[in-house]
MOPAC internal coordinates of N, CA, C and O (Angstrom, degrees):
PM7 1SCF
backbone

  N    0.0000 0     0.00 0     0.00 0    0    0    0
  C    1.3510 1     0.00 0     0.00 0    1    0    0
  C    1.5453 1   115.01 1     0.00 0    2    1    0
  O    1.2310 1   122.71 1   149.95 1    3    2    1
  N    1.2825 1   112.41 1   -30.05 1    3    2    1
  C    1.4890 1   117.23 1  -179.05 1    5    3    2
  C    1.5554 1   109.62 1   -59.26 1    6    5    3
  O    1.2310 1   123.22 1   140.56 1    7    6    5
  N    1.2996 1   111.43 1   -39.44 1    7    6    5
  C    1.5488 1   112.81 1  -175.55 1    9    7    6
  C    1.5113 1   109.80 1   -71.38 1   10    9    7
  O    1.2310 1   118.69 1   144.65 1   11   10    9
  N    1.3792 1   120.10 1   -35.35 1   11   10    9
  C    1.4519 1   126.32 1   172.42 1   13   11   10
  C    1.4379 1   111.33 1   -59.77 1   14   13   11
  O    1.2310 1   119.90 1   136.47 1   15   14   13
  N    1.3544 1   117.79 1   -43.53 1   15   14   13
  C    1.5271 1   122.87 1   179.62 1   17   15   14
  C    1.5296 1   107.94 1   -63.86 1   18   17   15
  O    1.2310 1   120.87 1   132.47 1   19   18   17
  N    1.3691 1   115.94 1   -47.53 1   19   18   17
  C    1.4289 1   119.56 1  -179.33 1   21   19   18
  C    1.5033 1   110.78 1   -57.74 1   22   21   19
  O    1.2310 1   118.62 1   132.76 1   23   22   21
  N    1.2854 1   120.24 1   -47.24 1   23   22   21
  C    1.4860 1   127.04 1  -176.39 1   25   23   22
  C    1.5581 1   105.08 1   -61.59 1   26   25   23
  O    1.2310 1   119.29 1   135.01 1   27   26   25
  N    1.3111 1   118.96 1   -44.99 1   27   26   25
  C    1.4380 1   120.93 1  -176.91 1   29   27   26
  C    1.5815 1   112.00 1   -67.65 1   30   29   27
  O    1.2310 1   121.55 1   142.90 1   31   30   29
  N    1.2897 1   114.64 1   -37.10 1   31   30   29
  C    1.4491 1   118.40 1   175.34 1   33   31   30
  C    1.5140 1   111.63 1   -66.34 1   34   33   31
  O    1.2310 1   120.27 1   135.53 1   35   34   33
  N    1.2842 1   117.09 1   -44.47 1   35   34   33
  C    1.4449 1   124.08 1   178.95 1   37   35   34
  C    1.5804 1   111.76 1   -58.98 1   38   37   35
  O    1.2310 1   122.61 1   149.78 1   39   38   37
  N    1.2749 1   112.60 1   -30.22 1   39   38   37
  C    1.5694 1   117.92 1  -179.44 1   41   39   38
  C    1.5075 1   112.14 1   -92.13 1   42   41   39
  O    1.2310 1   121.69 1  -173.75 1   43   42   41
  N    1.3948 1   114.37 1     6.25 1   43   42   41
  C    1.5342 1   115.51 1   177.12 1   45   43   42
  C    1.4149 1   111.77 1    86.35 1   46   45   43
  O    1.2310 1   117.71 1  -165.36 1   47   46   45
  N    1.3136 1   121.96 1    14.64 1   47   46   45
  C    1.4905 1   119.43 1  -174.77 1   49   47   46
  C    1.5797 1   105.06 1  -112.50 1   50   49   47
  O    1.2310 1   120.93 1  -115.63 1   51   50   49
  N    1.2730 1   115.83 1    64.37 1   51   50   49
  C    1.4593 1   119.83 1   176.56 1   53   51   50
  C    1.4382 1   118.45 1   -56.82 1   54   53   51
  O    1.2310 1   120.97 1   136.78 1   55   54   53
  N    1.3301 1   115.75 1   -43.22 1   55   54   53
  C    1.5669 1   116.16 1  -178.90 1   57   55   54
  C    1.5407 1   111.02 1   -62.06 1   58   57   55
  O    1.2310 1   120.23 1   140.63 1   59   58   57
  N    1.3296 1   117.17 1   -39.37 1   59   58   57
  C    1.4793 1   118.23 1  -178.30 1   61   59   58
  C    1.6640 1   106.85 1   -68.74 1   62   61   59
  O    1.2310 1   120.16 1   145.22 1   63   62   61
  N    1.2466 1   117.30 1   -34.78 1   63   62   61
  C    1.3824 1   123.88 1  -177.05 1   65   63   62
  C    1.5679 1   106.71 1   -68.42 1   66   65   63
  O    1.2310 1   119.61 1   139.52 1   67   66   65
  N    1.3268 1   118.34 1   -40.48 1   67   66   65
  C    1.4593 1   122.75 1   179.71 1   69   67   66
  C    1.5430 1   107.65 1   -67.37 1   70   69   67
  O    1.2310 1   116.47 1   147.71 1   71   70   69
  N    1.3057 1   124.31 1   -32.29 1   71   70   69
  C    1.4516 1   124.44 1  -175.22 1   73   71   70
  C    1.5583 1   107.90 1   -70.89 1   74   73   71
  O    1.2310 1   120.60 1   157.17 1   75   74   73
  N    1.3329 1   116.46 1   -22.83 1   75   74   73
  C    1.4966 1   121.00 1   174.45 1   77   75   74
  C    1.5097 1   117.66 1   -72.38 1   78   77   75
  O    1.2310 1   120.49 1   168.93 1   79   78   77
  N    1.3429 1   116.67 1   -11.07 1   79   78   77
  C    1.4222 1   125.61 1  -172.55 1   81   79   78
  C    1.5232 1   103.21 1   -62.49 1   82   81   79
  O    1.2310 1   122.82 1   -54.18 1   83   82   81
  N    1.3421 1   112.19 1   125.82 1   83   82   81
  C    1.4547 1   117.57 1   172.75 1   85   83   82
  C    1.6203 1   109.45 1    89.84 1   86   85   83
  O    1.2310 1   118.81 1   170.73 1   87   86   85
  N    1.2966 1   119.87 1    -9.27 1   87   86   85
  C    1.4559 1   122.78 1  -178.43 1   89   87   86
  C    1.5423 1   107.93 1   -83.75 1   90   89   87
  O    1.2310 1   120.31 1   -43.97 1   91   90   89
  N    1.2969 1   117.01 1   136.03 1   91   90   89
  C    1.4750 1   119.51 1   174.94 1   93   91   90
  C    1.5345 1   109.57 1  -129.44 1   94   93   91
  O    1.2310 1   122.29 1   -18.34 1   95   94   93
  N    1.3274 1   113.23 1   161.66 1   95   94   93
  C    1.4815 1   117.70 1   176.59 1   97   95   94
  C    1.5184 1   107.64 1   -62.96 1   98   97   95
  O    1.2310 1   118.70 1   142.24 1   99   98   97
  N    1.2169 1   120.08 1   -37.76 1   99   98   97
  C    1.4519 1   124.80 1  -176.66 1  101   99   98
  C    1.6032 1   106.06 1   -60.21 1  102  101   99
  O    1.2310 1   121.94 1   129.56 1  103  102  101
  N    1.3373 1   113.90 1   -50.44 1  103  102  101
  C    1.4254 1   116.44 1   177.07 1  105  103  102
  C    1.5169 1   116.76 1   -58.57 1  106  105  103
  O    1.2310 1   121.86 1   141.59 1  107  106  105
  N    1.3576 1   114.05 1   -38.41 1  107  106  105
  C    1.4174 1   120.68 1   176.28 1  109  107  106
  C    1.5402 1   114.30 1   -57.93 1  110  109  107
  O    1.2310 1   124.90 1   138.53 1  111  110  109
  N    1.3357 1   108.19 1   -41.47 1  111  110  109
  C    1.4462 1   117.16 1   177.24 1  113  111  110
  C    1.4915 1   114.26 1   -56.24 1  114  113  111
  O    1.2310 1   121.45 1   134.62 1  115  114  113
  N    1.4307 1   114.83 1   -45.38 1  115  114  113
  C    1.3989 1   119.88 1   176.67 1  117  115  114
  C    1.5259 1   112.94 1   -65.01 1  118  117  115
  O    1.2310 1   120.94 1   142.21 1  119  118  117
  N    1.3373 1   115.81 1   -37.79 1  119  118  117
  C    1.4660 1   120.76 1   177.33 1  121  119  118
  C    1.5235 1   109.64 1   -63.95 1  122  121  119
  O    1.2310 1   121.11 1   130.83 1  123  122  121
  N    1.2576 1   115.47 1   -49.17 1  123  122  121
  C    1.5720 1   119.35 1   179.80 1  125  123  122
  C    1.5158 1   112.22 1   -60.58 1  126  125  123
  O    1.2310 1   118.41 1   137.48 1  127  126  125
  N    1.2902 1   120.64 1   -42.52 1  127  126  125
  C    1.5107 1   123.29 1   175.31 1  129  127  126
  C    1.4614 1   112.36 1   -64.04 1  130  129  127
  O    1.2310 1   120.87 1   137.24 1  131  130  129
  N    1.3743 1   115.95 1   -42.76 1  131  130  129
  C    1.4568 1   121.18 1  -175.33 1  133  131  130
  C    1.5521 1   110.02 1   -64.08 1  134  133  131
  O    1.2310 1   122.49 1   128.49 1  135  134  133
  N    1.3815 1   112.83 1   -51.51 1  135  134  133
  C    1.4633 1   118.43 1   179.45 1  137  135  134
  C    1.5635 1   114.11 1   -57.20 1  138  137  135
  O    1.2310 1   122.39 1   135.56 1  139  138  137
  N    1.3647 1   113.04 1   -44.44 1  139  138  137
  C    1.4914 1   112.92 1   175.11 1  141  139  138
  C    1.5177 1   115.71 1   -58.81 1  142  141  139
  O    1.2310 1   123.15 1   136.30 1  143  142  141
  N    1.3897 1   111.57 1   -43.70 1  143  142  141
  C    1.4594 1   118.06 1   176.19 1  145  143  142
  C    1.5101 1   114.91 1   -55.00 1  146  145  143
  O    1.2310 1   120.83 1   135.01 1  147  146  145
  N    1.4162 1   116.01 1   -44.99 1  147  146  145
  C    1.3867 1   124.02 1  -176.35 1  149  147  146
  C    1.5347 1   108.59 1   -71.18 1  150  149  147
  O    1.2310 1   118.66 1   156.96 1  151  150  149
  N    1.3288 1   120.16 1   -23.04 1  151  150  149
  C    1.4314 1   121.54 1   179.73 1  153  151  150
  C    1.5281 1   111.44 1   -87.93 1  154  153  151
  O    1.2310 1   120.24 1  -177.71 1  155  154  153
  N    1.3346 1   117.14 1     2.29 1  155  154  153
  C    1.4796 1   122.93 1   175.83 1  157  155  154
  C    1.4694 1   114.23 1    95.80 1  158  157  155
  O    1.2310 1   118.09 1  -168.09 1  159  158  157
  N    1.2217 1   121.24 1    11.91 1  159  158  157
  C    1.5641 1   120.23 1   177.13 1  161  159  158
  C    1.5762 1   105.44 1   -71.99 1  162  161  159
  O    1.2310 1   123.50 1   -50.38 1  163  162  161
  N    1.3009 1   110.90 1   129.62 1  163  162  161
  C    1.5582 1   117.47 1  -174.94 1  165  163  162
  C    1.5814 1   105.42 1   -69.28 1  166  165  163
  O    1.2310 1   122.41 1   -25.35 1  167  166  165
  N    1.3644 1   112.98 1   154.65 1  167  166  165
  C    1.4122 1   119.93 1  -179.78 1  169  167  166
  C    1.5688 1   114.08 1   -57.07 1  170  169  167
  O    1.2310 1   118.63 1   141.09 1  171  170  169
  N    1.3558 1   120.22 1   -38.91 1  171  170  169
  C    1.3671 1   119.18 1  -173.92 1  173  171  170
  C    1.5231 1   111.11 1   -72.73 1  174  173  171
  O    1.2310 1   120.02 1   148.57 1  175  174  173
  N    1.3565 1   117.56 1   -31.43 1  175  174  173
  C    1.4417 1   120.34 1   174.67 1  177  175  174
  C    1.4835 1   109.27 1   -67.30 1  178  177  175
  O    1.2310 1   121.13 1   134.36 1  179  178  177
  N    1.3136 1   115.44 1   -45.64 1  179  178  177
  C    1.5408 1   121.40 1  -178.00 1  181  179  178
  C    1.5523 1   106.07 1   -57.84 1  182  181  179
  O    1.2310 1   121.02 1   136.72 1  183  182  181
  N    1.4016 1   115.65 1   -43.28 1  183  182  181
  C    1.4705 1   118.82 1   177.14 1  185  183  182
  C    1.4828 1   113.91 1   -56.27 1  186  185  183
  O    1.2310 1   121.11 1   135.18 1  187  186  185
  N    1.3854 1   115.48 1   -44.82 1  187  186  185
  C    1.4382 1   118.59 1  -177.14 1  189  187  186
  C    1.5260 1   110.94 1   -72.75 1  190  189  187
  O    1.2310 1   119.03 1   137.02 1  191  190  189
  N    1.3078 1   119.45 1   -42.98 1  191  190  189
  C    1.4750 1   120.51 1   175.27 1  193  191  190
  C    1.5591 1   114.09 1   -56.24 1  194  193  191
  O    1.2310 1   119.21 1   141.91 1  195  194  193
  N    1.2849 1   119.11 1   -38.09 1  195  194  193
  C    1.4535 1   124.53 1  -179.00 1  197  195  194
  C    1.4400 1   114.66 1   -85.63 1  198  197  195
  O    1.2310 1   119.27 1   164.43 1  199  198  197
  N    1.2894 1   118.99 1   -15.57 1  199  198  197
  C    1.5186 1   122.58 1  -179.71 1  201  199  198
  C    1.4927 1   112.95 1    76.67 1  202  201  199
  O    1.2310 1   119.54 1  -158.40 1  203  202  201
  N    1.3628 1   118.49 1    21.60 1  203  202  201
  C    1.4118 1   120.90 1   175.94 1  205  203  202
  C    1.5218 1   110.21 1   -78.02 1  206  205  203
  O    1.2310 1   121.43 1   -29.68 1  207  206  205
  N    1.3661 1   114.88 1   150.32 1  207  206  205
  C    1.4437 1   116.92 1  -177.17 1  209  207  206
  C    1.5775 1   112.85 1   -89.45 1  210  209  207
  O    1.2310 1   121.71 1   164.30 1  211  210  209
  N    1.2495 1   114.33 1   -15.70 1  211  210  209
  C    1.4813 1   117.83 1  -176.55 1  213  211  210
  C    1.5347 1   111.16 1  -138.99 1  214  213  211
  O    1.2310 1   120.54 1   -22.66 1  215  214  213
  N    1.3164 1   116.58 1   157.34 1  215  214  213
  C    1.5293 1   124.41 1   175.74 1  217  215  214
  C    1.4717 1   108.92 1   -68.74 1  218  217  215
  O    1.2310 1   118.13 1   159.91 1  219  218  217
  N    1.3048 1   121.17 1   -20.09 1  219  218  217
  C    1.4196 1   124.37 1   176.00 1  221  219  218
  C    1.4868 1   111.10 1   -59.59 1  222  221  219
  O    1.2310 1   120.31 1   139.77 1  223  222  221
  N    1.2819 1   117.02 1   -40.23 1  223  222  221
  C    1.4761 1   117.90 1   176.84 1  225  223  222
  C    1.4997 1   111.55 1   -66.73 1  226  225  223
  O    1.2310 1   119.41 1   141.73 1  227  226  225
  N    1.2770 1   118.72 1   -38.27 1  227  226  225
  C    1.5169 1   122.56 1   177.25 1  229  227  226
  C    1.4809 1   105.27 1   -55.90 1  230  229  227
  O    1.2310 1   118.96 1   130.33 1  231  230  229
  N    1.3123 1   119.59 1   -49.67 1  231  230  229
  C    1.5290 1   122.91 1  -177.27 1  233  231  230
  C    1.5049 1   108.04 1   -61.56 1  234  233  231
  O    1.2310 1   120.72 1   140.08 1  235  234  233
  N    1.3164 1   116.23 1   -39.92 1  235  234  233
  C    1.4647 1   121.55 1  -174.27 1  237  235  234
  C    1.6308 1   108.07 1   -68.51 1  238  237  235
  O    1.2310 1   119.57 1   140.52 1  239  238  237
  N    1.3020 1   118.43 1   -39.48 1  239  238  237
  C    1.4434 1   118.08 1  -174.37 1  241  239  238
  C    1.5451 1   113.99 1   -94.66 1  242  241  239
  O    1.2310 1   118.45 1   161.39 1  243  242  241
  N    1.2483 1   120.57 1   -18.61 1  243  242  241
  C    1.4889 1   122.48 1  -178.62 1  245  243  242
  C    1.4028 1   111.86 1  -100.54 1  246  245  243
  O    1.2310 1   121.48 1   -53.22 1  247  246  245
  N    1.3224 1   114.78 1   126.78 1  247  246  245
  C    1.4867 1   122.75 1  -179.20 1  249  247  246
  C    1.5153 1   108.59 1  -123.85 1  250  249  247
  O    1.2310 1   119.83 1   -26.16 1  251  250  249
  N    1.2957 1   117.92 1   153.84 1  251  250  249
  C    1.4273 1   127.23 1   174.37 1  253  251  250
  C    1.3967 1   113.08 1  -104.24 1  254  253  251
  O    1.2310 1   120.14 1   -56.14 1  255  254  253
  N    1.3149 1   117.34 1   123.86 1  255  254  253
  C    1.5116 1   119.49 1   179.40 1  257  255  254
  C    1.4594 1   110.83 1   -69.21 1  258  257  255
  O    1.2310 1   119.16 1   -23.43 1  259  258  257
  N    1.3578 1   119.21 1   156.57 1  259  258  257
  C    1.5432 1   123.48 1   178.93 1  261  259  258
  C    1.4820 1   106.29 1   -59.92 1  262  261  259
  O    1.2310 1   117.79 1   140.01 1  263  262  261
  N    1.3569 1   121.82 1   -39.99 1  263  262  261
  C    1.4304 1   120.77 1   178.89 1  265  263  262
  C    1.4813 1   115.32 1   -63.31 1  266  265  263
  O    1.2310 1   119.51 1   141.61 1  267  266  265
  N    1.3347 1   118.55 1   -38.39 1  267  266  265
  C    1.4336 1   122.59 1   178.27 1  269  267  266
  C    1.5192 1   112.00 1   -65.12 1  270  269  267
  O    1.2310 1   122.09 1   140.12 1  271  270  269
  N    1.3400 1   113.61 1   -39.88 1  271  270  269
  C    1.4842 1   121.12 1   176.34 1  273  271  270
  C    1.5067 1   112.16 1   -63.40 1  274  273  271
  O    1.2310 1   120.90 1   137.08 1  275  274  273
  N    1.3810 1   115.88 1   -42.92 1  275  274  273
  C    1.4872 1   118.82 1  -179.06 1  277  275  274
  C    1.4507 1   108.51 1   -67.12 1  278  277  275
  O    1.2310 1   117.30 1   135.80 1  279  278  277
  N    1.3797 1   122.74 1   -44.20 1  279  278  277
  C    1.4680 1   121.90 1  -178.99 1  281  279  278
  C    1.5676 1   108.49 1   -60.58 1  282  281  279
  O    1.2310 1   120.64 1   139.40 1  283  282  281
  N    1.3204 1   116.38 1   -40.60 1  283  282  281
  C    1.4808 1   117.99 1  -178.66 1  285  283  282
  C    1.6242 1   109.44 1   -60.34 1  286  285  283
  O    1.2310 1   121.64 1   137.07 1  287  286  285
  N    1.2913 1   114.47 1   -42.93 1  287  286  285
  C    1.4117 1   118.42 1  -179.84 1  289  287  286
  C    1.5696 1   109.90 1   -66.89 1  290  289  287
  O    1.2310 1   118.85 1   135.30 1  291  290  289
  N    1.2873 1   119.80 1   -44.70 1  291  290  289
  C    1.4028 1   121.91 1   179.78 1  293  291  290
  C    1.5794 1   109.28 1   -61.48 1  294  293  291
  O    1.2310 1   121.53 1   138.73 1  295  294  293
  N    1.3030 1   114.67 1   -41.27 1  295  294  293
  C    1.5362 1   120.02 1   176.83 1  297  295  294
  C    1.5302 1   110.67 1   -57.95 1  298  297  295
  O    1.2310 1   119.27 1   137.70 1  299  298  297
  N    1.3132 1   118.99 1   -42.30 1  299  298  297
  C    1.4166 1   124.18 1   179.65 1  301  299  298
  C    1.5251 1   110.38 1   -69.92 1  302  301  299
  O    1.2310 1   118.11 1   142.04 1  303  302  301
  N    1.2960 1   121.20 1   -37.96 1  303  302  301
  C    1.3648 1   126.30 1  -175.37 1  305  303  302
  C    1.5751 1   108.38 1   -71.20 1  306  305  303
  O    1.2310 1   121.28 1   148.09 1  307  306  305
  N    1.3372 1   115.16 1   -31.91 1  307  306  305
  C    1.4779 1   114.71 1  -178.24 1  309  307  306
  C    1.6094 1   108.01 1   -74.30 1  310  309  307
  O    1.2310 1   118.14 1   148.61 1  311  310  309
  N    1.2706 1   121.15 1   -31.39 1  311  310  309
  C    1.4762 1   124.35 1   172.32 1  313  311  310
  C    1.5240 1   108.39 1    34.16 1  314  313  311
  O    1.2310 1   120.60 1    46.90 1  315  314  313
  N    1.3234 1   116.46 1  -133.10 1  315  314  313
  C    1.4762 1   123.59 1  -178.92 1  317  315  314
  C    1.5213 1   112.46 1   -77.66 1  318  317  315
  O    1.2310 1   121.05 1  -172.59 1  319  318  317
  N    1.3341 1   115.60 1     7.41 1  319  318  317
  C    1.4802 1   119.07 1  -174.11 1  321  319  318
  C    1.5344 1   106.93 1   -82.24 1  322  321  319
  O    1.2310 1   120.10 1    -7.61 1  323  322  321
  N    1.2412 1   117.41 1   172.39 1  323  322  321
  C    1.3743 1   130.08 1    -0.90 1  325  323  322
  C    1.5136 1   109.48 1   -83.63 1  326  325  323
  O    1.2310 1   120.90 1   -32.80 1  327  326  325
  N    1.3647 1   115.88 1   147.20 1  327  326  325
  C    1.5008 1   119.02 1   172.45 1  329  327  326
  C    1.4664 1   107.65 1   -76.20 1  330  329  327
  O    1.2310 1   117.13 1   -25.34 1  331  330  329
  N    1.3022 1   123.07 1   154.66 1  331  330  329
  C    1.3296 1   127.92 1   169.12 1  333  331  330
  C    1.6023 1   110.08 1   -54.45 1  334  333  331
  O    1.2310 1   118.57 1   -41.88 1  335  334  333
  N    1.2735 1   120.32 1   138.12 1  335  334  333
  C    1.4408 1   121.63 1  -175.02 1  337  335  334
  C    1.5565 1   112.66 1   -49.75 1  338  337  335
  O    1.2310 1   123.12 1   134.58 1  339  338  337
  N    1.3785 1   111.62 1   -45.42 1  339  338  337
  C    1.5293 1   113.21 1  -175.97 1  341  339  338
  C    1.5245 1   110.18 1   -63.12 1  342  341  339
  O    1.2310 1   118.76 1   141.12 1  343  342  341
  N    1.3701 1   119.97 1   -38.88 1  343  342  341
  C    1.4299 1   122.47 1   177.49 1  345  343  342
  C    1.5129 1   112.11 1   -65.50 1  346  345  343
  O    1.2310 1   122.57 1   138.19 1  347  346  345
  N    1.3436 1   112.68 1   -41.81 1  347  346  345
  C    1.4343 1   115.01 1   176.92 1  349  347  346
  C    1.4929 1   115.08 1   -63.28 1  350  349  347
  O    1.2310 1   119.97 1   141.23 1  351  350  349
  N    1.3992 1   117.66 1   -38.77 1  351  350  349
  C    1.4205 1   122.96 1   175.67 1  353  351  350
  C    1.5340 1   112.47 1   -61.60 1  354  353  351
  O    1.2310 1   120.84 1   135.59 1  355  354  353
  N    1.3740 1   116.00 1   -44.41 1  355  354  353
  C    1.4420 1   120.25 1   178.45 1  357  355  354
  C    1.5011 1   114.53 1   -64.48 1  358  357  355
  O    1.2310 1   121.98 1   140.16 1  359  358  357
  N    1.3451 1   113.82 1   -39.84 1  359  358  357
  C    1.3811 1   116.28 1   170.98 1  361  359  358
  C    1.4445 1   120.59 1   -63.57 1  362  361  359
  O    1.2310 1   119.48 1   148.15 1  363  362  361
  N    1.2625 1   118.60 1   -31.85 1  363  362  361
  C    1.5075 1   125.47 1  -179.51 1  365  363  362
  C    1.6109 1   102.72 1   -76.07 1  366  365  363
  O    1.2310 1   119.48 1   132.38 1  367  366  365
  N    1.3245 1   118.59 1   -47.62 1  367  366  365
  C    1.4421 1   119.89 1   178.25 1  369  367  366
  C    1.5241 1   113.94 1   -54.52 1  370  369  367
  O    1.2310 1   120.73 1   134.46 1  371  370  369
  N    1.4281 1   116.21 1   -45.54 1  371  370  369
  C    1.3461 1   119.35 1   175.11 1  373  371  370
  C    1.4901 1   118.92 1   -59.90 1  374  373  371
  O    1.2310 1   121.23 1   139.35 1  375  374  373
  N    1.3280 1   115.25 1   -40.65 1  375  374  373
  C    1.5135 1   123.99 1   175.00 1  377  375  374
  C    1.5150 1   110.14 1   -62.08 1  378  377  375
  O    1.2310 1   120.30 1   137.90 1  379  378  377
  N    1.3086 1   117.04 1   -42.10 1  379  378  377
  C    1.4025 1   120.15 1  -179.63 1  381  379  378
  C    1.5980 1   113.06 1   -68.11 1  382  381  379
  O    1.2310 1   121.99 1   140.27 1  383  382  381
  N    1.3381 1   113.79 1   -39.73 1  383  382  381
  C    1.4264 1   118.70 1   176.73 1  385  383  382
  C    1.5962 1   112.23 1   -64.47 1  386  385  383
  O    1.2310 1   120.38 1   138.49 1  387  386  385
  N    1.3627 1   116.87 1   -41.51 1  387  386  385
  C    1.3952 1   121.83 1   174.67 1  389  387  386
  C    1.5464 1   111.83 1   -63.77 1  390  389  387
  O    1.2310 1   119.73 1   142.59 1  391  390  389
  N    1.3008 1   118.12 1   -37.41 1  391  390  389
  C    1.3858 1   121.15 1  -178.26 1  393  391  390
  C    1.6400 1   109.57 1   -69.38 1  394  393  391
  O    1.2310 1   122.53 1   140.90 1  395  394  393
  N    1.2713 1   112.76 1   -39.10 1  395  394  393
  C    1.5843 1   115.47 1  -177.94 1  397  395  394
  C    1.5710 1   110.37 1   -74.09 1  398  397  395
  O    1.2310 1   120.83 1   151.98 1  399  398  397
  N    1.3186 1   116.02 1   -28.02 1  399  398  397
  C    1.4265 1   119.26 1   173.70 1  401  399  398
  C    1.4598 1   113.42 1   -70.64 1  402  401  399
  O    1.2310 1   119.31 1   148.52 1  403  402  401
  N    1.2444 1   118.92 1   -31.48 1  403  402  401
  C    1.3715 1   124.46 1   179.71 1  405  403  402
  C    1.5533 1   114.55 1   -72.23 1  406  405  403
  O    1.2310 1   122.84 1   158.95 1  407  406  405
  N    1.3278 1   112.16 1   -21.05 1  407  406  405
  C    1.5430 1   117.82 1   176.78 1  409  407  406
  C    1.5106 1   108.69 1   -78.84 1  410  409  407
  O    1.2310 1   120.10 1   180.00 1  411  410  409

């Protein structure tokens, strides 16, 4: 990255060079693997694309963002929902009745 920063500074693009501060090829590899994973690329394909010998490396380099995990949970919670309000109300009433009978 240092060479890229130097080239940018030499060409008068100091702001772009400054944005590369702290960026490493290693970090970019994590970003690349994580973004492909969150786009749905399967682990074996990612392993092949990256040249890793094992799936352990895929797990080491690919990370899921908190937003990605939240969206996955929300998608699962939606499932076959939403139930029509009347059906939801009757199910809730039935569950409340069953709970009160159990006491």
